[in-house]
C-alpha positions in Angstrom: -55.3 -23.4 48.1 -53.4 -26.6 49.1 -54.1 -28.8 52.1 -51.4 -29.3 54.8 -50.1 -32.5 53.4 -49.6 -31.2 49.9 -46.4 -29.6 49.0 -46.5 -26.8 46.7 -44.1 -26.8 43.6 -43.2 -24.2 41.0 -42.6 -24.4 37.3 -41.7 -21.6 34.8 -42.1 -21.0 31.1 -42.8 -18.7 28.4 -46.6 -18.9 28.5 -49.1 -20.4 30.8 -50.1 -22.9 28.1 -46.5 -24.0 27.8 -46.4 -24.8 31.5 -49.7 -26.4 31.7 -48.8 -28.7 28.8 -45.5 -29.7 30.6 -47.3 -30.5 33.7 -49.8 -32.7 32.0 -46.9 -34.7 30.1 -45.1 -35.1 33.4 -47.9 -35.9 35.9 -51.0 -36.4 33.9 -54.1 -35.5 36.2 -52.2 -35.8 39.4 -51.0 -32.1 39.0 -53.2 -29.4 40.1 -52.5 -25.8 39.4 -53.2 -23.5 42.4 -51.7 -20.2 41.2 -50.0 -18.3 38.2 -48.1 -15.0 37.9 -46.1 -13.3 35.6 -42.3 -12.5 36.6 -39.7 -10.5 34.6 -36.2 -12.2 34.3 -33.0 -10.8 33.0 -30.9 -12.5 30.5 -27.5 -11.9 28.6 -25.6 -10.1 31.5 -28.9 -8.2 32.5 -28.9 -6.7 29.0 -32.4 -8.3 28.1 -35.5 -8.4 30.3 -38.3 -11.0 29.4 -41.5 -11.9 31.0 -42.0 -15.5 32.3 -45.0 -17.3 33.5 -44.5 -18.8 37.1 -47.0 -21.7 37.9 -47.6 -23.1 41.4 -48.9 -26.5 41.7 -49.5 -29.5 43.9 -49.5 -33.1 43.4 -52.5 -35.3 44.4 -50.3 -38.6 45.3 -47.1 -38.4 47.2 -45.6 -41.2 45.2 -46.1 -39.3 42.0 -44.6 -36.3 43.6 -41.5 -38.5 44.7 -40.9 -40.0 41.5 -41.4 -37.0 39.3 -39.7 -34.7 41.6 -36.5 -36.6 41.1 -37.1 -36.5 37.4 -37.7 -32.7 37.7 -34.7 -32.3 39.7 -32.6 -34.1 37.0 -34.2 -32.0 34.3 -33.4 -28.9 36.3 -29.8 -29.9 36.9 -29.5 -30.7 33.1 -30.8 -27.4 32.1 -28.5 -25.5 34.7 -25.5 -27.4 33.3 -26.5 -26.5 29.7 -27.0 -22.6 30.7 -23.6 -22.7 32.3 -22.0 -24.3 29.2 -23.7 -21.5 27.0 -22.5 -18.9 29.2 -19.0 -20.0 29.1 -19.2 -20.3 25.3 -20.5 -16.8 25.2 -17.8 -15.6 27.4 -15.2 -17.2 25.3 -16.7 -15.6 22.1 -16.7 -12.3 23.8 -13.1 -12.5 24.8 -12.0 -13.7 21.3 -13.9 -10.7 19.6 -12.4 -8.5 22.1 -9.0 -9.7 21.3 -9.3 -9.5 17.5 -10.9 -6.0 17.8 -8.0 -4.9 19.9 -5.5 -6.3 17.2 -7.4 -4.6 14.4 -7.2 -1.4 16.3 -3.6 -1.6 17.1 -3.1 -2.4 13.2 -5.0 0.8 12.5 -2.9 2.9 15.0 0.2 1.5 13.4 -0.9 2.1 9.9 -2.1 5.7 11.0 1.2 6.4 12.6 3.2 5.4 9.3 0.9 7.3 7.0 1.4 10.3 9.4 5.1 9.9 9.1 4.9 9.7 5.3 2.6 12.8 5.2 5.0 14.8 7.4 8.0 13.9 5.0 5.8 14.8 2.0 4.5 18.3 3.5 7.9 19.0 4.8 9.3 18.8 1.1 11.7 16.2 2.1 13.5 18.5 4.8 15.5 15.4 5.8 16.9 14.8 2.3 19.7 16.4 0.4 18.6 19.3 -1.7 19.9 17.4 -4.7 17.9 14.2 -3.9 14.9 16.3 -3.2 15.1 18.1 -6.5 15.7 14.9 -8.5 12.5 13.5 -6.9 10.7 16.6 -8.0 11.7 16.2 -11.5 10.9 12.5 -11.6 7.4 13.5 -10.1 6.8 16.2 -12.6 7.5 13.7 -15.5 4.8 11.4 -13.9 7.1 8.5 -13.0 5.6 6.0 -10.6 6.3 5.9 -6.9 8.2 2.5 -7.1 10.4 3.8 -9.9 11.1 7.1 -8.0 12.1 5.0 -5.0 14.4 2.8 -7.2 16.3 5.8 -8.5 16.5 7.5 -5.0 17.8 4.2 -3.5 20.6 4.0 -6.4 21.6 7.8 -5.6 21.9 7.1 -2.0 24.0 4.0 -2.5 26.1 5.3 -5.1 26.9 8.9 -4.2 28.8 9.9 -1.0 27.5 13.1 0.6 30.5 15.2 -0.7 29.4 14.2 -4.3 25.8 15.0 -3.8 26.6 18.8 -4.0 27.4 18.4 -7.5 23.8 18.5 -9.0 24.8 18.1 -12.6 26.9 15.0 -11.8 24.0 13.4 -10.1 21.5 14.4 -12.7 23.6 13.1 -15.6 23.9 9.7 -13.7 20.2 9.6 -13.2 19.5 10.1 -16.9 21.8 7.2 -17.6 19.9 4.9 -15.1 16.5 5.9 -16.8 18.0 5.1 -20.2 19.3 1.8 -18.9 16.0 0.7 -17.4 14.4 1.1 -21.0 14.1 -2.0 -23.1 13.7 -1.8 -26.9 12.1 -4.6 -28.6 14.4 -6.5 -30.9 13.0 -7.0 -34.4 12.3 -10.6 -35.3 12.4 -12.2 -38.6 9.1 -13.8 -39.5 8.4 -16.4 -42.1 5.7 -15.1 -44.5 3.1 -14.3 -43.8 4.0 -11.8 -41.1 0.8 -11.6 -38.9 0.6 -8.1 -37.2 -1.9 -8.2 -34.1 -2.6 -5.0 -32.4 -4.7 -5.2 -29.0 -5.3 -2.5 -26.5 -8.4 -0.2 -25.3 -10.8 1.8 -27.1 -9.4 5.1 -28.5 -5.7 4.3 -28.6 -5.4 4.3 -32.4 -5.0 0.6 -33.3 -6.6 0.9 -36.7 -4.6 3.9 -37.5 -1.5 2.3 -36.4 -2.1 -0.7 -38.6 -2.4 1.6 -41.6 1.0 3.0 -40.6 2.4 -0.4 -40.4 1.0 -1.2 -43.8 2.4 2.2 -45.3 5.7 1.6 -43.7 6.3 -1.9 -45.3 5.2 -0.4 -48.9 7.6 2.4 -48.3 10.3 0.3 -47.3 10.0 -1.8 -50.5 9.9 1.2 -52.7 13.1 2.7 -51.1 14.8 -0.7 -51.6 13.5 -0.8 -55.0 12.1 -4.4 -54.2 8.5 -5.9 -54.8 5.7 -4.2 -53.3 4.5 -6.8 -50.6 1.2 -8.3 -50.8 -1.3 -8.4 -47.9 -4.7 -8.4 -46.4 -6.6 -7.1 -43.4 -8.6 -9.3 -41.0 -11.0 -7.7 -38.4 -12.3 -9.3 -35.5 -14.0 -6.2 -34.3 -17.7 -6.6 -34.1 -18.2 -4.1 -31.3 -17.2 -0.5 -32.8 -19.8 0.9 -35.3 -18.2 1.7 -38.6 -15.0 -0.3 -37.9 -15.1 -2.5 -41.0 -16.1 0.5 -43.2 -13.2 2.4 -42.1 -10.8 -0.5 -42.7 -12.5 -1.2 -46.0 -11.5 2.2 -47.3 -8.1 1.6 -46.3 -7.8 -1.7 -47.9 -9.3 -0.4 -51.2 -6.7 2.3 -51.3 -3.8 -0.3 -51.5 -5.7 -3.1 -53.1 -5.9 -5.3 -49.8 -9.0 -7.5 -49.2 -10.7 -6.8 -45.8 -12.2 -9.9 -44.3 -14.3 -10.4 -41.0 -13.6 -13.1 -38.5 -16.1 -13.6 -35.7 -14.8 -16.7 -34.3 -11.5 -18.8 -34.3 -12.7 -21.1 -37.1 -13.3 -18.0 -39.4 -9.9 -16.8 -38.5 -8.1 -20.0 -39.1 -9.9 -20.4 -42.4 -8.9 -17.0 -43.8 -5.3 -17.5 -42.7 -5.1 -20.9 -44.5 -6.7 -19.4 -47.6 -4.2 -16.4 -47.9 -1.0 -17.7 -46.1 0.5 -18.9 -49.6 -0.3 -15.6 -51.3 0.4 -12.6 -49.0 3.5 -11.4 -47.2 1.5 -9.6 -44.4 -1.6 -10.0 -42.6 -2.8 -7.0 -40.3 -5.3 -8.0 -37.7 -7.7 -5.2 -36.2 -9.0 -6.1 -32.9 -12.0 -4.7 -30.9 -11.2 -1.5 -28.8 -13.0 -2.4 -25.4 -12.4 -1.6 -21.8 -9.8 -3.6 -19.9 -12.5 -3.9 -17.5 -14.7 -5.8 -20.2 -13.7 -9.4 -19.4 -16.3 -10.9 -21.5 -15.3 -9.2 -24.8 -11.6 -9.8 -24.0 -12.2 -13.4 -23.6 -14.1 -13.5 -26.9 -11.2 -11.8 -28.7 -8.6 -14.2 -27.0 -10.6 -17.2 -28.0 -10.6 -16.0 -31.7 -6.9 -15.4 -31.8 -5.9 -18.5 -29.9 -4.8 -20.3 -33.1 -1.4 -21.8 -33.9 -0.1 -19.1 -36.5 3.0 -17.4 -34.5 1.4 -13.9 -34.5 3.5 -10.8 -33.7 1.2 -9.5 -31.0 1.6 -5.8 -29.7 -0.1 -4.2 -26.7 -1.2 -0.7 -28.0 -1.5 2.2 -25.5 -1.5 5.9 -25.4 1.4 8.3 -23.9 -1.4 10.2 -22.2 -2.6 7.4 -20.0 -1.8 7.8 -16.2 0.5 5.3 -14.7 -2.1 3.6 -12.5 -4.5 2.8 -15.5 -1.5 1.6 -17.7 -0.7 -0.8 -14.9 -4.2 -2.1 -15.0 -4.3 -2.5 -18.9 -1.1 -4.3 -18.9 -2.4 -6.9 -16.5 -5.6 -7.3 -18.1 -4.2 -7.8 -21.5 -1.6 -10.3 -20.3 -3.8 -13.5 -21.5 -3.0 -12.4 -25.1 0.8 -13.2 -24.6 1.9 -9.9 -26.0 5.6 -9.4 -25.8 6.0 -5.9 -27.4 4.3 -2.4 -26.8 3.5 0.5 -29.0 3.0 3.7 -27.7 0.8 6.2 -29.5 0.0 10.1 -29.3 3.5 10.7 -28.0 3.0 14.3 -29.5 -0.1 14.7 -27.2 1.7 14.2 -24.0 4.4 16.4 -22.1 5.4 13.6 -19.8 6.7 10.2 -20.6 7.7 8.9 -17.0 4.4 7.0 -17.1 5.4 5.0 -20.0 9.0 4.3 -18.8 7.8 3.4 -15.3 5.2 0.8 -16.4 7.6 -0.8 -19.0 10.3 -1.1 -16.2 7.8 -2.4 -13.7 6.1 -5.0 -16.0 9.3 -5.9 -17.8 8.0 -5.1 -21.3 9.8 -3.8 -24.3 8.7 -0.9 -26.4 8.7 -1.5 -30.1 7.2 1.7 -31.8 6.2 5.3 -31.2 3.5 7.3 -33.1 3.1 11.0 -33.0 0.7 11.9 -35.5 -2.2 10.9 -38.1 0.0 10.7 -41.2 1.5 7.4 -42.4 4.9 8.5 -41.8 4.2 9.3 -38.2 5.5 6.1 -36.8 9.0 5.0 -35.8 10.9 2.4 -34.2 11.2 3.3 -30.3 14.6 4.2 -29.2 16.1 5.1 -25.8 17.4 8.3 -27.1 14.1 9.4 -28.3 12.4 8.6 -25.1 15.2 10.4 -23.0 14.7 13.6 -25.1 10.9 13.6 -24.1 11.9 14.1 -20.5 11.0 17.6 -19.2 13.0 19.6 -16.6 16.1 17.4 -17.0 19.0 19.0 -18.9 19.9 16.3 -21.6 23.4 16.1 -22.8 22.5 14.9 -26.2 26.1 14.1 -27.3 26.5 11.9 -24.4 23.3 10.0 -24.6 23.9 9.5 -28.2 27.4 8.1 -27.5 25.9 5.9 -24.6 22.7 4.7 -26.5 23.5 5.1 -30.0 23.1 1.3 -30.3 19.6 0.7 -29.1 19.3 -1.3 -26.0 17.5 -4.4 -27.3 15.5 -6.9 -25.2 16.6 -10.5 -25.3 
């Protein structure tokens, strides 16, 4: 207990030891503790409750009390100011988070509303559309055209045909087929100074090696038909991933007397080119078939082919690949600077809209199509052949041959 002339003071802290240490630093031996107890205090808007140690003490000298009391009051005032500042900052942060949360929720609600509108239109079978437009959309979807391509065609229909003409389905269908044909770009054949370097890139399983053999057979067959000299050539493989790839190519090379050489780095590739460029007409380059996700192997191949020889580079894809995967393949092989596309396995697909869509979206030209395993099963791409692959549409062959008889070449 304290005497009558002593004034009782209080100090609070997390622990008794903490308060006692603080008192000693402030007053030395002039402070005498007379009581201590535990109190529970609330923090963070009464969400958190913590125990605190409340210590009652007196000072032995009034002067010490007066001096230190002022210091203590200043310290308490400073602490109060800091707590108020932290409180305001917390409030500001809470308001900012609340505002952002509300904006995100508003965006989600808006997006959900739009998705519901689209779903309603889809589920209603396009009830608000003219039957001719709805039927054209169905045919395009059945042929696996992309959403953006279908949207483009529908916009053309709506801006071209007045309501009175939409009733004539055959008229609209004929025009749609013409638009599809006009959207297809056929690669223009280029004249290369010998040697003509054919490079095929593309994912695993698309038939690059088989297509190379068809290229080779085609050049030999053309020479025989023209009664000209059989062209000389060689094969270079940079495929060190697929087991047996070299052996497969070696059998092909032995059949026609073409050497088959390996290049595992750009220096090897350039060395082979320099050795053979004066002696062959064609160089056929077989690349590794790897996933378009395999960035490491794609980078290795790109580095090997990054030599100044003006190669004729083709991206090779299959007609059976869905449009979303085609889009990914086209994008990931862009570093190879291919400007032409070969579509294989045309005979294995009942739809061609995926190919036409991706060529249109990526502004690429199609050069060749293959439809079998024999050497003769390769031909230059044409608008007419692609249109004939459309299913569900009534193709006027006389009309498309008159309109697209001269292939629409890319510039």
